[in-house]
DRENTI-536351 format. One record per residue: residue in one letter; x, y, z of N, C-alpha, C in turn. Coordinates in steps of 0.1 Angstrom, whole numbers, padded with zeros to 4 digits, always signed. Layout:
AXYZXYZXYZ;...
***
This chain:
M+0476-0285+0206+0485-0277+0198+0482-0262+0200;T+0492-0254+0200+0490-0239+0201+0489-0234+0187;G+0483-0221+0187+0481-0214+0174+0469-0218+0166;L+0461-0228+0171+0449-0232+0164+0437-0226+0170;P+0427-0223+0162+0415-0217+0167+0408-0226+0177;S+0401-0221+0187+0394-0229+0197+0381-0234+0191;T+0381-0247+0188+0369-0253+0182+0364-0265+0190;T+0368-0266+0202+0364-0277+0211+0349-0275+0214;P+0342-0286+0218+0328-0285+0221+0326-0275+0232;A+0335-0275+0242+0333-0265+0253+0333-0251+0249;A+0343-0248+0240+0344-0234+0235+0332-0231+0226;A+0328-0240+0218+0316-0238+0210+0304-0235+0218;A+0303-0242+0229+0291-0241+0238+0291-0227+0244;V+0303-0221+0247+0303-0208+0253+0298-0198+0243;R+0301-0200+0230+0296-0191+0220+0282-0193+0216;G+0275-0203+0222+0262-0207+0218+0260-0214+0205;E+0271-0222+0202+0271-0229+0189+0275-0244+0192;T+0273-0252+0183+0278-0266+0184+0291-0267+0177;A+0298-0278+0179+0311-0279+0173+0311-0280+0158;R+0299-0284+0153+0298-0285+0138+0296-0271+0131;D+0293-0261+0139+0289-0248+0133+0302-0241+0128;A+0301-0237+0115+0312-0230+0109+0312-0215+0113;P+0323-0208+0111+0323-0193+0114+0313-0186+0105;A+0306-0176+0111+0296-0169+0103+0302-0160+0093;R+0294-0157+0082+0299-0147+0072+0290-0135+0074;P+0294-0125+0081+0285-0114+0085+0278-0107+0074;R+0286-0103+0064+0280-0095+0053+0269-0103+0045;A+0273-0116+0042+0263-0124+0035+0251-0127+0043;T+0253-0129+0056+0242-0132+0065+0233-0120+0066;L+0238-0108+0067+0230-0096+0068+0223-0093+0055;A+0229-0095+0044+0223-0093+0031+0211-0103+0029;L+0214-0116+0031+0203-0125+0028+0192-0125+0038;T+0194-0123+0051+0183-0122+0060+0175-0110+0058;S+0182-0099+0055+0174-0086+0052+0166-0087+0040;A+0172-0093+0029+0164-0095+0016+0152-0104+0018;A+0154-0115+0025+0143-0125+0027+0132-0118+0036;T+0136-0111+0046+0127-0104+0055+0119-0094+0046;A+0125-0087+0037+0118-0077+0029+0108-0084+0020;V+0112-0096+0014+0102-0103+0006+0090-0108+0014;A+0093-0113+0026+0082-0117+0035+0073-0106+0038;L+0078-0094+0041+0069-0082+0043+0063-0077+0031;M+0069-0079+0019+0062-0075+0007+0050-0084+0004;T+0052-0097+0007+0041-0106+0006+0030-0103+0015;Y+0034-0099+0027+0024-0095+0038+0016-0082+0034;T+0023-0072+0028+0016-0060+0025+0010-0059+0011;A+0013-0068+0002+0007-0067-0011-0008-0066-0012;P-0016-0073-0003-0030-0071-0004-0035-0057+0000;M-0027-0049+0006-0031-0036+0010-0038-0028-0002;V-0031-0029-0014-0037-0021-0025-0044-0030-0035;T-0044-0043-0033-0051-0052-0042-0064-0058-0036;L-0067-0054-0024-0078-0060-0017-0091-0059-0024;P-0095-0047-0030-0107-0047-0037-0108-0056-0049;D-0097-0057-0057-0096-0066-0069-0097-0081-0064;T-0089-0084-0054-0088-0097-0049-0102-0102-0044;A-0109-0093-0036-0122-0096-0031-0132-0098-0042;A-0131-0090-0052-0140-0092-0064-0138-0105-0071;A-0125-0108-0073-0121-0120-0081-0125-0133-0073;L-0125-0132-0060-0128-0144-0052-0142-0144-0046;H-0150-0133-0050-0164-0132-0046-0165-0132-0031;T-0156-0124-0024-0155-0123-0010-0165-0113-0004;A-0173-0117+0005-0183-0107+0011-0175-0097+0020;P-0181-0085+0021-0174-0075+0030-0171-0080+0044;S-0180-0088+0049-0178-0093+0063-0166-0103+0064;A-0162-0108+0053-0151-0118+0053-0138-0113+0048;Q-0138-0100+0044-0125-0094+0039-0114-0094+0049;A-0117-0093+0062-0107-0093+0072-0098-0106+0071;W-0104-0117+0066-0096-0129+0065-0086-0128+0054;L-0089-0120+0043-0079-0119+0032-0067-0112+0037;L-0069-0102+0047-0057-0095+0053-0051-0102+0064;N-0059-0110+0072-0055-0115+0085-0049-0129+0083;G-0049-0135+0072-0043-0149+0070-0029-0149+0074;T-0021-0140+0068-0006-0140+0070-0003-0136+0085;P-0008-0126+0090-0005-0123+0104-0009-0134+0114;L-0020-0141+0111-0024-0153+0119-0014-0164+0119;G-0009-0167+0107+0002-0177+0106+0014-0173+0112;L+0018-0160+0111+0030-0154+0118+0028-0156+0133;A+0017-0151+0139+0015-0151+0153+0015-0165+0159;A+0009-0174+0151+0008-0188+0156+0021-0195+0156;L+0030-0192+0147+0043-0200+0145+0056-0193+0150;L+0055-0180+0153+0068-0173+0155+0075-0179+0168;L+0067-0181+0178+0074-0186+0190+0080-0200+0188;V+0073-0209+0182+0078-0222+0180+0090-0222+0170;A+0089-0213+0160+0100-0212+0150+0112-0206+0157;G+0111-0197+0166+0122-0192+0173+0129-0202+0182;S+0121-0210+0189+0127-0220+0197+0133-0231+0189;L+0127-0235+0178+0133-0245+0169+0146-0240+0163;A+0146-0227+0159+0158-0222+0153+0170-0222+0163;D+0168-0218+0176+0178-0218+0186+0183-0233+0188;D+0173-0242+0189+0177-0256+0193+0182-0264+0182;H+0177-0263+0170+0180-0272+0159+0187-0266+0147;G+0190-0253+0148+0197-0246+0137+0190-0235+0130;R+0195-0223+0132+0189-0211+0126+0189-0211+0111;R+0200-0215+0105+0201-0216+0091+0191-0226+0085;R+0190-0237+0092+0180-0248+0087+0166-0242+0087;I+0162-0236+0098+0148-0230+0099+0146-0219+0089;F+0157-0210+0087+0156-0199+0078+0154-0204+0063;L+0162-0214+0059+0161-0219+0046+0147-0226+0043;A+0143-0234+0053+0130-0241+0052+0119-0230+0051;G+0119-0219+0058+0109-0209+0058+0110-0202+0044;T+0121-0199+0039+0122-0192+0026+0117-0200+0015;L+0120-0213+0015+0115-0222+0005+0100-0223+0006;A+0095-0225+0018+0080-0226+0020+0073-0213+0016;L+0079-0202+0018+0073-0189+0014+0072-0188-0001;G+0082-0193-0008+0081-0192-0023+0070-0201-0028;V+0069-0213-0022+0059-0223-0027+0045-0218-0024;T+0043-0214-0011+0029-0210-0007+0025-0197-0014;T+0034-0188-0016+0030-0175-0023+0026-0178-0037;A+0033-0187-0044+0030-0191-0058+0016-0198-0058;L+0013-0206-0048+0000-0213-0047-0011-0203-0045;G-0008-0192-0037-0018-0182-0035-0022-0175-0048;A-0013-0175-0058-0016-0168-0071-0027-0176-0079;V-0029-0189-0076-0038-0197-0084-0051-0201-0076;T-0053-0195-0065-0065-0198-0057-0077-0193-0064;T-0089-0199-0061-0101-0195-0068-0112-0192-0058;S-0110-0193-0045-0120-0190-0035-0114-0183-0023;T-0123-0177-0015-0118-0170-0003-0111-0180+0007;W-0117-0191+0009-0111-0200+0018-0097-0206+0013;Q-0096-0208+0001-0083-0212-0005-0072-0202-0003;F-0076-0189-0007-0067-0178-0005-0063-0176+0009;T-0073-0177+0018-0070-0175+0033-0060-0186+0038;L-0062-0199+0034-0053-0209+0038-0039-0207+0032;A-0038-0202+0020-0025-0199+0014-0018-0188+0022;R-0026-0178+0026-0020-0167+0033-0016-0171+0047;I-0023-0180+0053-0019-0185+0066-0006-0193+0065;A-0005-0201+0054+0008-0208+0052+0019-0199+0049;Q+0017-0188+0042+0027-0178+0040+0031-0172+0053;G+0022-0169+0062+0025-0164+0075+0034-0173+0083;A+0031-0186+0082+0039-0196+0089+0053-0197+0084;A+0054-0196+0070+0068-0196+0064+0075-0183+0068;S+0068-0172+0068+0074-0159+0072+0079-0160+0086;A+0071-0167+0095+0075-0168+0109+0089-0174+0110;A+0092-0185+0102+0105-0191+0102+0116-0182+0098;I+0113-0173+0088+0123-0164+0083+0126-0153+0094;L+0115-0147+0099+0117-0136+0108+0123-0140+0121;A+0119-0151+0127+0124-0156+0140+0139-0160+0139;S+0142-0167+0128+0156-0172+0127+0166-0161+0122;S+0161-0150+0115+0169-0140+0110+0177-0133+0121;L+0170-0129+0131+0177-0122+0142+0187-0131+0149;G+0183-0144+0151+0193-0153+0157+0205-0155+0149;L+0204-0155+0135+0215-0156+0126+0224-0143+0128;L+0217-0132+0129+0225-0119+0129+0232-0118+0143;V+0226-0122+0154+0233-0121+0166+0245-0130+0167;A+0244-0142+0160+0256-0151+0159+0267-0145+0150;A+0263-0139+0139+0272-0133+0130+0279-0120+0135;F+0271-0113+0143+0276-0100+0149+0276-0100+0164;P+0286-0107+0170+0286-0109+0185+0288-0096+0193;S+0295-0086+0187+0298-0074+0195+0286-0065+0196;P+0285-0057+0207+0273-0048+0208+0273-0038+0196;R+0284-0033+0191+0284-0024+0180+0279-0030+0167;G+0284-0042+0165+0280-0050+0153+0265-0053+0153;R+0261-0057+0165+0247-0061+0167+0238-0049+0165;L+0242-0037+0169+0234-0025+0167+0233-0022+0153;H+0244-0023+0145+0244-0020+0131+0235-0030+0124;A+0236-0043+0127+0229-0054+0120+0214-0053+0122;T+0210-0051+0135+0196-0050+0138+0190-0037+0132;G+0198-0027+0131+0193-0014+0125+0190-0016+0110;V+0199-0023+0103+0197-0025+0089+0185-0035+0087;W+0185-0045+0095+0174-0055+0094+0160-0048+0096;G+0159-0040+0107+0147-0032+0109+0143-0023+0098;A+0153-0017+0092+0150-0009+0080+0144-0017+0069;F+0149-0029+0067+0144-0037+0056+0129-0042+0059;V+0126-0042+0072+0112-0045+0075+0103-0033+0069;S+0108-0021+0071+0101-0010+0066+0102-0010+0051;G+0113-0014+0045+0115-0014+0031+0105-0024+0024;G+0104-0036+0030+0094-0045+0025+0080-0040+0025;I+0077-0034+0036+0063-0027+0037+0061-0017+0026;A+0072-0010+0023+0071+0001+0013+0070-0005-0002;V+0078-0015-0005+0079-0020-0018+0067-0029-0022;G+0062-0037-0012+0052-0046-0015+0040-0040-0022;P+0034-0030-0017+0022-0024-0025+0026-0019-0038;L+0038-0013-0040+0043-0009-0053+0044-0020-0063;V+0049-0031-0059+0051-0043-0068+0037-0048-0072;A+0028-0049-0062+0015-0054-0064+0007-0044-0073;G+0009-0031-0071+0001-0022-0079+0007-0020-0093;A+0020-0023-0095+0026-0021-0108+0024-0032-0118;L+0022-0044-0112+0020-0056-0121+0005-0057-0126;P+0003-0063-0137-0011-0063-0143-0022-0068-0134;T-0019-0079-0126-0029-0085-0118-0023-0089-0104;W-0031-0091-0094-0026-0095-0081-0021-0109-0082;R-0026-0118-0091-0020-0131-0093-0006-0131-0098;I-0003-0122-0108+0011-0121-0112+0020-0116-0101;A+0015-0107-0093+0023-0102-0082+0027-0113-0073;Y+0018-0121-0070+0021-0133-0061+0031-0142-0067;G+0030-0144-0080+0039-0153-0087+0053-0147-0087;V+0055-0134-0089+0068-0128-0088+0074-0129-0074;L+0066-0126-0064+0071-0127-0050+0075-0141-0047;G+0068-0151-0051+0071-0165-0049+0084-0168-0055;A+0087-0164-0067+0099-0166-0074+0111-0160-0067;A+0109-0148-0062+0120-0141-0054+0123-0149-0042;A+0114-0154-0035+0116-0162-0023+0124-0174-0026;L+0121-0181-0037+0128-0193-0041+0142-0190-0044;L+0144-0179-0051+0158-0175-0055+0166-0173-0042;L+0161-0166-0032+0168-0164-0020+0171-0177-0012;A+0162-0186-0013+0164-0199-0007+0176-0206-0013;A+0177-0205-0026+0188-0211-0033+0202-0205-0030;L+0201-0191-0029+0214-0184-0025+0218-0187-0011;G+0208-0189-0002+0211-0191+0012+0218-0204+0015;T+0215-0214+0006+0222-0227+0008+0237-0227+0007;R+0242-0217+0000+0257-0215-0002+0263-0205+0007;A+0255-0194+0010+0261-0183+0017+0260-0183+0032;L+0250-0190+0038+0248-0189+0052+0255-0201+0059;T+0259-0198+0071+0265-0208+0080+0256-0211+0092;E+0257-0223+0098+0247-0227+0108+0252-0221+0122;S+0242-0219+0130+0244-0215+0144+0232-0220+0152;R+0235-0223+0165+0224-0228+0173+0228-0228+0188;A+0219-0230+0197+0221-0230+0211+0213-0241+0217;P+0216-0254+0215+0207-0265+0218+0205-0266+0233;R+0192-0269+0237+0189-0271+0251+0186-0286+0254;G+0185-0294+0243+0181-0308+0244+0166-0309+0246;G+0160-0321+0246+0146-0323+0248+0139-0322+0234;R+0126-0324+0235+0117-0325+0223+0111-0311+0220;P+0108-0309+0208+0100-0296+0204+0087-0295+0212;D+0083-0283+0215+0071-0281+0223+0059-0281+0214;V+0055-0293+0210+0044-0295+0200+0031-0291+0207;L+0029-0295+0219+0016-0293+0226+0015-0277+0228;G+0025-0271+0232+0025-0256+0234+0022-0249+0221;A+0028-0254+0210+0025-0247+0197+0011-0250+0193;L+0005-0262+0196-0009-0265+0192-0019-0256+0200;T-0017-0256+0213-0026-0248+0221-0025-0233+0218;F-0014-0228+0216-0012-0214+0213-0018-0210+0199;G-0015-0219+0189-0021-0216+0176-0036-0217+0176;L-0042-0227+0182-0056-0227+0183-0062-0216+0190;A-0056-0211+0201-0061-0199+0208-0061-0187+0199;L-0051-0185+0191-0051-0174+0182-0061-0175+0171;V-0063-0187+0166-0074-0189+0156-0088-0185+0162;A-0090-0190+0174-0103-0186+0181-0104-0171+0183;L-0093-0165+0187-0094-0151+0190-0097-0143+0177;V-0089-0146+0166-0091-0138+0154-0105-0141+0148;A-0110-0153+0149-0123-0157+0144-0134-0148+0152;A-0132-0147+0165-0141-0140+0173-0141-0125+0169;L-0129-0119+0167-0128-0105+0163-0134-0103+0149;T-0133-0112+0140-0138-0111+0127-0154-0112+0127;L-0159-0122+0134-0173-0124+0135-0180-0113+0143;G-0172-0106+0152-0178-0096+0161-0183-0084+0153;R-0179-0082+0141-0184-0071+0133-0199-0072+0131;D-0205-0084+0131-0219-0086+0129-0227-0086+0143;G-0220-0084+0154-0226-0084+0167-0218-0090+0177;W-0213-0082+0187-0204-0088+0197-0211-0096+0208;L-0224-0095+0209-0231-0103+0219-0237-0116+0214;R-0234-0120+0202-0239-0132+0197-0231-0144+0203;A-0238-0156+0204-0232-0167+0211-0219-0172+0204;P-0218-0173+0191-0205-0178+0185-0193-0169+0189;V-0195-0156+0190-0184-0147+0194-0180-0150+0208;G-0190-0151+0217-0187-0154+0231-0180-0167+0233;L-0185-0177+0226-0179-0191+0227-0164-0191+0222;L-0162-0184+0211-0148-0183+0206-0139-0175+0215;L-0143-0165+0221-0135-0157+0231-0132-0166+0243;A-0142-0173+0248-0140-0182+0259-0130-0193+0256;A-0131-0199+0244-0122-0209+0239-0108-0204+0239;A-0106-0191+0234-0093-0185+0233-0087-0184+0247;A-0095-0179+0257-0091-0177+0271-0086-0191+0277;V-0094-0201+0275-0091-0214+0280-0078-0220+0274;L-0077-0219+0261-0065-0224+0254-0053-0216+0259;L-0054-0203+0261-0042-0196+0265-0038-0200+0280;A-0048-0203+0288-0045-0208+0302-0038-0221+0301;L-0043-0230+0292-0037-0243+0290-0023-0242+0285;F-0021-0232+0276-0007-0230+0270+0002-0226+0282;A-0002-0217+0291+0006-0213+0302+0010-0226+0311;V+0000-0235+0313+0003-0247+0321+0013-0255+0314;V+0011-0257+0301+0021-0265+0293+0035-0259+0294;E+0036-0246+0292+0049-0240+0292+0056-0241+0306;H+0048-0241+0317+0054-0243+0330+0060-0257+0332;R+0054-0267+0325+0057-0281+0328+0067-0287+0318;T+0068-0281+0306+0077-0287+0296+0092-0283+0299;A+0101-0292+0295+0115-0290+0297+0121-0280+0287;T+0115-0279+0275+0119-0270+0265+0108-0261+0260;P+0103-0252+0268+0091-0243+0264+0094-0234+0252;M+0084-0231+0245+0085-0221+0234+0090-0208+0240;I+0085-0204+0251+0088-0192+0257+0090-0194+0272;D+0101-0188+0278+0103-0189+0292+0094-0179+0299;L+0084-0184+0306+0074-0174+0312+0080-0166+0323;G+0092-0170+0328+0099-0161+0337+0103-0148+0332;L+0104-0147+0318+0108-0135+0312+0097-0124+0314;L+0085-0129+0317+0074-0119+0319+0076-0111+0331;R+0085-0114+0340+0088-0106+0352+0099-0096+0349;R+0104-0096+0336+0115-0086+0333+0109-0074+0326;P+0111-0062+0331+0105-0050+0325+0109-0048+0311;R+0122-0051+0308+0127-0049+0294+0120-0059+0284;F+0117-0071+0288+0110-0080+0280+0096-0076+0278;L+0089-0071+0289+0076-0067+0288+0075-0054+0279;A+0085-0045+0280+0085-0034+0271+0086-0038+0257;S+0094-0048+0254+0095-0054+0240+0082-0060+0236;A+0075-0067+0244+0063-0073+0241+0052-0063+0239;A+0051-0053+0247+0041-0042+0246+0044-0034+0233;G+0057-0032+0230+0060-0024+0218+0055-0032+0206;G+0057-0045+0205+0052-0053+0194+0037-0053+0193;L+0031-0055+0205+0016-0056+0205+0009-0044+0200;F+0014-0032+0205+0007-0020+0201+0011-0015+0187;T+0023-0019+0183+0026-0017+0169+0016-0024+0159;G+0013-0036+0163+0003-0043+0155-0011-0037+0156;L-0015-0034+0168-0028-0029+0171-0031-0016+0164;A-0021-0006+0167-0024+0008+0163-0019+0011+0149;V-0007+0006+0145+0000+0010+0133-0004+0000+0121;I-0001-0012+0123-0003-0022+0112-0018-0024+0110;G-0026-0024+0121-0040-0026+0119-0047-0015+0111;T-0042-0003+0113-0048+0009+0106-0043+0010+0092;F-0030+0009+0090-0024+0011+0076-0026-0001+0067;S-0031-0013+0073-0034-0024+0064-0047-0022+0056;F-0057-0015+0063-0070-0014+0057-0072+0000+0051;L-0064+0010+0055-0066+0024+0050-0064+0025+0035;P-0055+0018+0028-0054+0019+0014-0067+0014+0007;A-0074+0004+0012-0086-0001+0006-0097+0010+0008;L-0097+0017+0019-0107+0027+0022-0104+0039+0012;L-0092+0042+0009-0089+0053+0000-0094+0050-0014;Q-0092+0037-0018-0097+0034-0032-0112+0034-0033;Q-0119+0031-0022-0133+0031-0022-0139+0045-0020;T-0132+0054-0013-0138+0067-0011-0133+0078-0020;L-0119+0078-0022-0113+0088-0031-0111+0083-0045;R-0115+0070-0048-0114+0065-0061-0100+0065-0067;L-0090+0062-0058-0077+0061-0063-0074+0047-0069;S-0066+0046-0079-0062+0034-0085-0052+0026-0075;P-0051+0013-0076-0041+0006-0068-0027+0012-0069;M-0022+0016-0081-0009+0021-0082-0008+0035-0076;A-0018+0043-0078-0018+0057-0071-0018+0055-0056;T-0025+0046-0051-0025+0044-0037-0012+0039-0032;A-0005+0030-0039+0008+0025-0035+0018+0037-0035;W+0018+0045-0045+0027+0057-0045+0024+0066-0033;L+0012+0068-0030+0008+0077-0019+0014+0071-0006;F+0012+0058-0004+0016+0052+0008+0031+0050+0009;L+0038+0052-0002+0053+0051-0002+0058+0063+0006;L+0051+0074+0007+0055+0085+0015+0057+0080+0029;W+0047+0073+0034+0047+0068+0048+0058+0057+0050;S+0057+0047+0041+0066+0035+0043+0080+0039+0039;G+0082+0047+0029+0096+0051+0025+0103+0059+0036;L+0095+0068+0042+0101+0076+0054+0104+0066+0065;S+0096+0056+0067+0098+0047+0078+0111+0039+0075;F+0114+0036+0063+0126+0029+0059+0138+0037+0062;V+0138+0050+0058+0149+0059+0060+0152+0061+0075;V+0141+0064+0082+0143+0067+0097+0148+0054+0104;A+0143+0042+0101+0147+0030+0107+0162+0028+0105;L+0167+0031+0093+0181+0029+0089+0190+0038+0097;Q+0184+0050+0102+0193+0060+0109+0192+0058+0124;V+0183+0049+0129+0181+0048+0143+0194+0044+0151;K+0203+0037+0144+0215+0033+0151+0223+0045+0156;H+0221+0056+0150+0229+0068+0154+0224+0074+0167;L+0212+0069+0172+0207+0073+0185+0212+0065+0196;A+0220+0054+0193+0225+0045+0204+0233+0053+0214;G+0231+0051+0227+0239+0057+0237+0233+0071+0241;R+0224+0076+0233+0217+0089+0237+0202+0087+0240;V+0196+0078+0232+0182+0076+0234+0180+0061+0235;T+0173+0056+0245+0171+0041+0247+0160+0037+0237;P+0160+0024+0234+0150+0018+0225+0136+0021+0231;R+0135+0020+0245+0122+0022+0251+0116+0037+0248;V+0125+0046+0249+0121+0060+0246+0118+0062+0232;Q+0126+0055+0223+0123+0056+0208+0109+0051+0206;L+0105+0040+0213+0092+0034+0211+0081+0044+0215;A+0083+0050+0227+0073+0060+0232+0071+0071+0222;V+0082+0077+0217+0081+0087+0207+0074+0083+0194;G+0078+0070+0190+0072+0065+0178+0056+0064+0179;F+0052+0059+0190+0037+0057+0193+0031+0071+0193;T+0037+0080+0200+0031+0094+0201+0030+0100+0187;L+0040+0099+0179+0040+0104+0165+0029+0097+0157;H+0027+0084+0159+0016+0077+0152+0002+0083+0156;A+0000+0085+0169-0012+0091+0174-0015+0105+0168;V-0005+0113+0167-0006+0126+0161-0009+0125+0146;A-0002+0115+0140-0004+0114+0125-0018+0110+0122;V-0024+0100+0128-0038+0096+0125-0048+0107+0128;L-0045+0115+0139-0054+0125+0142-0055+0136+0131;T-0043+0139+0125-0043+0148+0114-0050+0143+0101;M-0053+0130+0101-0060+0125+0089-0075+0125+0091;L-0080+0129+0102-0095+0130+0104-0101+0139+0094;G-0111+0134+0088-0119+0142+0078-0113+0141+0064;A-0101+0134+0062-0095+0134+0049-0103+0127+0039;L-0109+0116+0042-0116+0108+0033-0129+0115+0028;A-0135+0123+0037-0147+0130+0033-0144+0142+0025;S-0131+0147+0026-0128+0159+0019-0127+0158+0004;G-0125+0145-0001-0123+0143-0015-0110+0146-0021;H-0100+0150-0012-0087+0154-0017-0076+0145-0010;W-0068+0138-0017-0058+0130-0011-0047+0138-0005;T-0045+0151-0009-0035+0159-0003-0037+0161+0012;R-0049+0159+0017-0052+0161+0031-0045+0150+0040;L-0041+0139+0033-0034+0129+0040-0019+0131+0042;L-0013+0140+0034+0001+0141+0034+0008+0144+0047;P+0003+0154+0055+0010+0156+0068+0009+0144+0077;G-0002+0137+0077-0003+0125+0086+0007+0114+0081;L+0008+0112+0068+0017+0102+0062+0031+0105+0066;V+0035+0117+0065+0049+0121+0069+0052+0119+0084;I+0043+0124+0092+0045+0122+0107+0044+0107+0110;G+0035+0100+0104+0034+0086+0107+0046+0078+0102;G+0051+0082+0091+0063+0075+0086+0075+0076+0095;V+0077+0088+0101+0088+0090+0110+0085+0081+0123;G+0073+0081+0128+0070+0073+0139+0072+0059+0137;S+0067+0054+0125+0069+0040+0122+0083+0036+0121;G+0092+0045+0115+0106+0042+0114+0112+0040+0128;L+0109+0049+0137+0114+0047+0151+0110+0034+0157;L+0098+0030+0155+0093+0017+0160+0101+0006+0154;N+0102+0005+0141+0108-0006+0134+0123-0006+0136;G+0129+0005+0139+0143+0005+0142+0146+0001+0156;A+0137+0004+0166+0140+0001+0180+0136-0013+0184;L+0125-0018+0178+0120-0031+0182+0129-0043+0180;P+0136-0045+0169+0145-0056+0168+0157-0056+0178;L+0162-0044+0181+0173-0043+0191+0168-0046+0205;L+0156-0041+0208+0151-0044+0221+0147-0059+0223;A+0143-0065+0212+0140-0079+0212+0152-0088+0216;V+0163-0085+0210+0175-0094+0212+0182-0090+0226;E+0180-0077+0230+0186-0073+0243+0177-0077+0255;S+0165-0081+0253+0156-0085+0264+0157-0099+0268;V+0165-0107+0261+0166-0121+0264+0181-0125+0264;P+0185-0136+0270+0199-0140+0269+0204-0142+0255;R+0216-0139+0252+0221-0139+0238+0218-0152+0231;E+0220-0163+0238+0218-0176+0232+0203-0179+0228;R+0194-0171+0233+0180-0173+0230+0175-0162+0221;A+0184-0156+0213+0180-0145+0205+0168-0147+0195;A+0168-0159+0189+0157-0162+0180+0144-0163+0187;M+0144-0169+0199+0132-0170+0207+0127-0156+0211;G+0137-0147+0215+0133-0134+0219+0127-0126+0207;S+0132-0128+0195+0127-0122+0183+0113-0128+0180;G+0112-0141+0181+0099-0147+0179+0088-0143+0189;A+0092-0141+0201+0082-0137+0212+0077-0123+0209;Q+0086-0113+0206+0082-0100+0203+0073-0099+0191;Q+0077-0106+0180+0070-0105+0168+0057-0113+0169;T+0056-0122+0178+0043-0129+0180+0033-0119+0186;F+0037-0111+0196+0029-0100+0201+0025-0090+0190;R+0035-0087+0181+0033-0078+0170+0021-0082+0161;Y+0022-0095+0157+0012-0100+0148-0001-0105+0154;I-0001-0107+0167-0014-0109+0174-0021-0095+0174;G-0013-0085+0177-0019-0071+0176-0023-0068+0162;S-0016-0072+0152-0020-0070+0138-0033-0076+0135;C-0034-0089+0139-0047-0096+0136-0059-0089+0142;A-0057-0086+0155-0068-0079+0162-0070-0065+0157;G-0059-0058+0153-0060-0044+0148-0067-0044+0135;V-0064-0053+0126-0071-0053+0113-0086-0056+0114;A-0089-0066+0122-0103-0070+0125-0111-0058+0131;L-0104-0051+0141-0110-0040+0148-0112-0028+0138;T-0102-0025+0130-0103-0014+0120-0114-0016+0110;I-0115-0028+0105-0126-0031+0095-0139-0031+0102;A-0140-0036+0114-0153-0036+0121-0158-0022+0124;V-0149-0013+0129-0152+0001+0132-0155+0008+0119;A-0147+0007+0109-0148+0015+0097-0161+0012+0089;T-0165-0001+0090-0177-0005+0083-0190-0004+0091;S-0189+0001+0104-0200+0001+0112-0209+0013+0111;A-0203+0024+0105-0210+0036+0103-0218+0037+0090;R-0226+0047+0089-0235+0048+0077-0226+0050+0064;T-0215+0057+0065-0207+0059+0054-0192+0055+0058;L-0185+0051+0047-0171+0047+0050-0162+0059+0055;A-0165+0071+0051-0157+0082+0055-0159+0084+0070;T-0172+0083+0075-0174+0085+0089-0168+0073+0097;G-0170+0061+0091-0163+0050+0098-0148+0051+0099;A-0142+0056+0088-0128+0058+0088-0123+0067+0099;N-0131+0078+0102-0128+0087+0112-0128+0080+0126;L-0138+0072+0128-0139+0065+0141-0127+0055+0142;A-0124+0048+0131-0112+0039+0132-0099+0047+0135;L-0098+0059+0129-0086+0067+0132-0085+0071+0146;L-0097+0075+0152-0097+0079+0166-0093+0067+0175;V-0098+0055+0172-0094+0043+0179-0079+0040+0178;S-0074+0042+0166-0059+0040+0164-0051+0050+0172;A-0055+0062+0172-0048+0072+0180-0048+0069+0195;G-0060+0064+0200-0060+0060+0214-0051+0048+0217;L-0051+0038+0208-0042+0027+0210-0027+0031+0210;G-0024+0041+0201-0010+0046+0200-0006+0052+0213;A-0015+0060+0219-0013+0067+0232-0011+0057+0243;V-0019+0046+0243-0018+0036+0253-0004+0029+0252;G+0000+0026+0239+0013+0020+0237+0024+0028+0242;A+0024+0042+0240+0034+0050+0245+0035+0050+0260;V+0023+0050+0267+0023+0050+0281+0029+0037+0287;C+0025+0026+0280+0030+0013+0285+0045+0011+0284;V+0051+0016+0273+0066+0014+0272+0073+0024+0282;V+0067+0035+0285+0073+0044+0295+0072+0039+0309;V+0061+0033+0312+0059+0027+0326+0068+0016+0328;L+0070+0008+0318+0079-0004+0319+0094+0000+0319;R+0098+0007+0329+0112+0012+0329+0122+0001+0330;E+0133+0004+0322+0144-0006+0322+0152-0006+0335;R+0154-0018+0340+0162-0019+0352+0173-0029+0350;Q+0183-0029+0358+0194-0039+0357+0189-0053+0359;Q+0191-0062+0350+0186-0075+0351+0195-0084+0360;P+0189-0093+0367+0198-0102+0376+0206-0111+0367;
***
């Protein structure tokens, strides 16, 4: 019959959907994915200002505090790739709702933990749930906004809400009476969004057939656990046998992961993408964002509380200058389209971050929080450019039907970098005789990593893809 919409299986396959998938609701999809992403990032950043109180309540030794921060990024890094592949193959809405529900439950459980290992396990589970949200969100958005103009707008707004979640998380945690109540509130918010999503979101997928890549997920996840454990234990001596064994185990498991991905019919990541400069630029952008930016700004609030004696709420308001500017800048990045490529935006963002942390040198020893203001402003602009450019580059670096996998791949590198960056920052900052001196060393390392990130994304020049 004529005059009817094309809903045949063949037509649906062209769109990267199955015949059962209903038309997307763009505004509802953008609102819910952005809100859930913000809550996931709020959960991720809440410990930034509550770390001293949490460590005291759980009787966490200084050498183990990296685990309190690294639990969520570890879960994210380990599950993002498999979450992205599952979302594309079995339904982005399904994975998104499962992740949002799991985030609500695991965050609430984190509020009632009584030991370091319980809290760390809860944080790892929160990271795994957040991985499902973040990886499926961009896949849902690409399906809901198929045009380049719509995709530019949607990824820009989504990237801004990444910055928004980072900004609001410490404020919520600092404003509430205890860190346990903060986790309870965030858990309830995630459960509410899961309920709303069941009615507002429509399904989309691009099935390849075959079984989920369970062996790939297992080897990759174990490799990350070994790597993070080595970086955390390295604080007490890098030449010790346990550190060397863990690093060797991580290397062997990563090699095994590569073999598995070559042989499986439905890999978590197409290793052929590693030959594409645009994908490599996306991966490098995510990795060095984690290493240089997230690693530094995750532990810096705790350093401020211990050296400048700022309260958690005062620290949250101070860091709102950085994260709030990041939100505003990320929201405006879409206006640079056609004039500045995402790769150049990343290079500028990394350069601004390096300049920002260099201006902070000596601030903690000065005794005055005002010495941090120029660095927070410059760093906020740089972070906004990074958060605005990364999601667009992620979906543009892979075929459209693999958008969730592309998002998962880039964010995997981001949170691998975050795990390593947090462990490195804590190790360097606590290695000196005083925290102020250690903080200066950590800032210098962060500036160097930012500079390397800028060079990497410039060298990986975008070329016409075959």
